[in-house]
N, C-alpha and C positions, 0 to 999 in steps of 0.2 A: 603356778607359773605358765604362761602363756606357751602355744608352740613356739612362739617367736623368739621369747627368753631361752627356750630349749635349744633352739637351733643357732642362736646368735651369740646371746651371753649380754649380758647389758654392762656399757662403758661404767667406766672408774668414773670419777669426776677429772681427775687432771688431761685435757686436751695437749695437743702436741705443744699449740700456740702457749700453753701454761707453763709446758717442760722449757720452751725456751724461755721464756722471761723470768722461770723460777733458777734455769740454770746460771743465771746472771748476763744474758746477752743484752743490756740493758747500760747504759753510761759508762760502769764501771767494765764489764764484760766483754764489752765490743774489741778485738783488736783491729782499731782501725789501721794500726802503722804496716799489719802485716797484710792487713786488703786493699791498702794505696802501694804498699809496692808489689804484689802480684797484680793490679790495672794497671802500674806503668809499665808492662811488657806487652799492653796490650798492643801497642803500636808493631812493636817488633814482632807479632804473632801474623802470624798468617790467619786470613778468613775461616772461619773453621765451618762454615758455611758453602764454603766452595770446595771442600775438599773431603773427594768420595771418601766408600766404603763398600769392599766386598762381602754383599751381604749374601750373594751366592756362590761364595766360596766357604761359607760357613756350614757346620752341621751340629746339631745338637749332642750334647754328650751326656743327660738325662741328669744333671747337676748343675746349681749356681751358688753365688753368696751374695747375700743381698744385706744391704747396711744402711737400718733407718734408726726412728728414735726410741727411745724405750715408751708402752703403753698407743703406740700409732697402729696398731693393726687390733683384727678382734681375736678374741680370744675366750677359750670356753675350758672347765675344766673335765677331763675325762679318766676314771676311777682315779681321782685324786690329783692327775697332772695336767698340768695347764699346756691347751693345744691352740692350733692355729684353723677353724674352721676353712679360712681362703684358702690357706698355703695347703692344707690334707684334699681340699676340694680340688685343686691343682695337681698335686701330685696323681692322687687319682686319672686324673683325665690327662694327662699329657708323662704319667712315668718319668717327669723330672720333683729330683728332691730338690727341697731348699733350706742350705744352710744360715738360717736367719739371725743376726748379729743386732741387737739392741745396742748400740754402740755410738750415737750422735746424741750427745748434751747438750752441743751448741754447733752451731753452722763455723762459727770463726775458728774453733778450736780443730774440727773434722778438717776442714780446706787447708788448715796448717798442716795435721796429718799427713794429708794426700796429695801436694802441691809441689812436694820435693820431688817424690815418684813421677808423677804428670810432667812435671818439667823437662824431666831427664829423659822421659819418654819409656819410662816400667812399669808395669802391673801394679796398682793397688792392690791386688789381694780382691777386689771387691767385683761384682758383676753388674752389679744395680746398688744404685743411692738414691738416697734424697734430699735433694737440693733445693732450696728458697725463693721464691720473688717476692720481694723486691731486688733483693741484692745477690744472692748467689750464684742463680741460675744465669743470669746475662755476664757474669765476673767468667764463670766457666767457659761461656760459649764464645765471648771475646776471647781468651783466652788458649783455644782452642782445645780445650782438654777433654769434651764429649766426643762418642761416636754418633755420628748425623745417623738420623733413622729412618728407615727403608716403609713409608708409609702400606706398601702393598701386602706386610706385614704385620698390619694393625687394623685389619678390617673392622674389629670390633670399634675397637678406636673413634674411626671413618665414621661407623654407622651411627652411634649411641652417644658420643660428646657432645654435654650443648655448645653450644655455637661459640662460647665466650672465651670457650679456650682451644678455640682452633685459632689461626695465623695471629697468630701473635707478633705484634711488633719488635719485642726483646728479643725475638727466636726465631726466625726468618727461617723458612723453606732453603732447604731441608730442615724439619724439626730437630732436635735435641734433647726434648723434655716433654714428656703428657700430665697433665693435673693430674697428681695421687690425692687429694684434699685444699679445701681452700676455707674464705670467710671473709666478712665484710667487717672491716673499719667504719665506726659512724658513732651513736650517741648511745647511752643505756640510761636508762632513768627511772626513775619510781614517780609516778602521776600524783601519789599522797601526800609525796612529799614538795614536787615542783608547782602541785596546784591548779598543773595545766598540762593537754600535751606539748612536746617537744617535738620541734620540725626544723629546726634550722643549727646551724654550725654558730650560729650568734648568739645562739642560746647558752654557749657555755661561758661566753663575756658578760653575758647580764648582770647586772651587780645586785638584783635581785637574789641572786644564788652565791651571794658572796663568802668564801669558805665552806662551799658546798659542792663543790665543782674539782673531776679528779680529771687531769690529762694525763699523755704517756710521756716516759720518761727516755722516749729514743728521739734517733734525729732519720727516721723513716716514717713511721704513721703521723709524730706530729706538725712537721712540717709540710708534708702532701696533705692532708686534711684542711693545714690553717689557707694554704694556698686555694684548696676548691672554694674553701668559705669565705677568702675572699673572691671568687669569682674568676680565677685566673687556673684554664686546665695545667696539671702539674707539667706535664712531658713537654709541653709545649713554655713553658717559665724562664723568665730570664734572669737573672742576678741583682737587680733591679726591684723583682714582686718578691726575692727570697727577703730582703732587706727590707721591705713593707711587711712581709708575714712575721720576721725577725720583727720588728717594733711594735707588731699587733699583739704579738704572743707575749712578750715581755714588757707592754702592758697592762696585761690581764692578770700577770702575774703581779705585779706592784701594785696594782689597785687591788690586792689581796683577794684577790675572787677564786684562785687556785688554792684549794685546803693543800694537795701535794702533787708533785711528779712520780706516777706510779711504773711499776712494771704487771706484774702482774697480780698485786696486793689488791687493786682497784677493786675486784669482784667480792671480796670478802666487808669492804667498807660499803659498797652499793647495797649489798645483803644485809648486812648490819643499821641503815638507817646513818652512815654519816656521812652520805655523800647525796643526793639528790639528784643530779647528771654527773655522766661519766664520759671521756673517751671509752669507747668499748668494742671488743672483740663481738661477731654474732656466735661462735659456738661456747662462747662465754653465757651468754644470756638465755641459749638455749638451755643447757645445760644446768643454768640456776631454776630455769622455771622447770626444770623436769623434779630436779632436785625439791620442791615444795614453794620456792616464792615466785607462784605467778601471778604478784601483781609487778615485776621489774617488765620493763617493754625495750626492746629494741628499735630503733629507726636509723635508717638511712639519711642523711641532713638532706632538704631542698637543693642546696648546693653541690651535695652529691657525696658520695661517700667513693672507699677504697679497696681495691680487691687484690687481696693477696693470694699466693696458690703455692701447694709445695709440689715437686715436680720428682715422678723418676727419670732416671736418666741416667746411661752408661760413659762408664768414665774411658778413655782413653785406655788400650792394654787388658782390657775384660778380656780376660780367658775363655768364659762361655756365653758369648754376648747374643745367640741366637736362642739360649734357653731364656734370657734375661729380658729380650723384645716378647716372648711365648706369655711369659708372666705380663709383661707390663699391659699387652692387650686381652690377656686373660680376664685383668682388671675392671674392662670396661664392657663387660658382658654383666648384665644386670642384676640377674645372683651376686654374681661376686662382690658388684658395688656394694647389691642391699645387705649385704653380712658386712662389709670395711664399714659402710655408713652405718649402721645400729652399733657399733661399740667407737667408734671416733665421733661421729653426733656434729662435724664441720659439714659444710656444705660440697653438695655430691656432684663432680662432672659428670655422672650419667643420669638424668632424669628419668629414663624407665624403669632406676630402681624404683621410685615413687611408688610404685603400683606390687613390686613384690614385700616391698616393707608392709604396706596397708593390709597384703593377705597373709602376712606372718606376726602381725601380732603387734607390732611398731609403728603405730595409728599416732602416734606423737611427733614422727620424726618426719613420717610421712605427711603429715600436716601441716608440717612447719616451715613458713618462710626463709626461713635462718638454714634449713638444710634443703631446701629446694626452691631457690629463688623464682617470681614471677618473672616475667620477658622483663616488665615495668621498672623492675628493682635491679636486674642484671644492667639496663641502661641508665642508671644512676650510677651504675660502681666506674668508679675511672682507672687505668693508671699510674701509678707511681713514677716519678722522676727518676728517668734511668743516667747515673752521671757517668762524664768522662772521667780521666784519671785528671784534669786538671782541675776541675769543678768541684771532687772530692775534697779537698782541705776549705775551700772558699765555705762551698755548704755546711764541716762543723763547724766550723769559726763564726758563722751568723748563729748555730741554732744550738750548740751546744753551750752557749753562755746562759740560753734561758732557762733550761731545768738545775744544768749548776747553781744557777742565784736562785733557786727555789728553796 
C-alpha cells in the first residue's frame, strides 16, 4: 500500500453520478410534476441574489449538520471504524464537529422533503446540502431557498477554484453555491470495436454502429448533447431547435442505431463489449480505466460536451451557517480537495490538488484529464439549457417520447 492509500483510501466503483442513476432518477424516477410545481412559484419569489444576509452577525457554534450522497466523501478505516479524513482534519483545524448524514438518494425526493419547510420559512435541520446543476441549484436560487454567500469568508475558494466554477450565469453574484465535484458528459468508446477514433457527436448516429450505440434515458444530458451536436448552443436554443433535436434523436432510434437508452447500466455494457460507443460521464470512464478497462476512452465531441456540477450550498434557516461556510472554504484547500478527489474520482474544482495527489501516490488521478481537464478541454464544455417554468413542459413533451419509445 502506498502512502497515498494509507492517507486517503481508494474509491469504491460507485460514483455519486452512478448513485443518482441507480436510485432511479431517470425517466421513471424523476418527479417532474413536483419540480414544475416548485418552478411555477418562481415568478412570485423575490430574487434570492438581491436579498442580503447579515454574515457579520453570525458566530461559530462548533457544530454543523451536512447532508450528502452516499459514497460522496473520502473514507478510511481506523481500528475497524469508518472515518472521513477530510472531516477529521476540518474538526482538528477548526474545532467544528460535523454531523455527517448520507441521506440524499436522489435530488427529486430530497428536494421534495425540504421544500415545504423552505417555503414556510422554517429550518430544514441541515446547515449544508449538496444540490446539482443543471436542474436543482438553479431552481433553489430562483425560489430564494439558499443563503447568499459572502466571498470574504471564502478566501480559499477565491484563490484556488478553477475559473470554470466562478461567475456562473445560473448563479449570479452574490453566489449561492460553490462546486463540490464535477464531470463532463461526452462519449465513451472502445476503439477495438469502433475500429477508429471517435471525435464527433455524429458518430453516435453512424449506421456503421447500428445496435452498438448507447444513449442516456434522461431529458437533461440527451437533449443538450444533441443540441451541441447540431451546432446549437443549448443555453441559446429555441423551441424550433428543440424540435429539430428531437427529430434527429427519433430518427437515430427508428433507424435501429441505439441499442438501448441507459441510466447507469451503460458502463457495464461498454466494459462487456455490448456497446462500441455510448454517451458517457467522464468519472465512469476514469474509474473503469482504474479497474482494468484501460482500453476504454472518453472524448469530448468536437461540437462540444456538457459540464455538470454538484454544489455545496446553505439552505435558508440554517442554524449554523458560519460553521457551514467555514467547511465550504476548507474544501478548497488543496490538501482537502486532494483527499476528496482521491475517493470520488470526479473532476476536481481545485487545480492545485493535482500536485498534492502526485506527491501522495495518486499518479493516475493526478495525470488524468478526466480529473484535471486541460484549459482546452474546459473550453469545449458548455452549460445546459436552464428552462423557465413555461418551457419545462414543452421540453419534456418533445424529449420524453424519444426514450419512452426506445
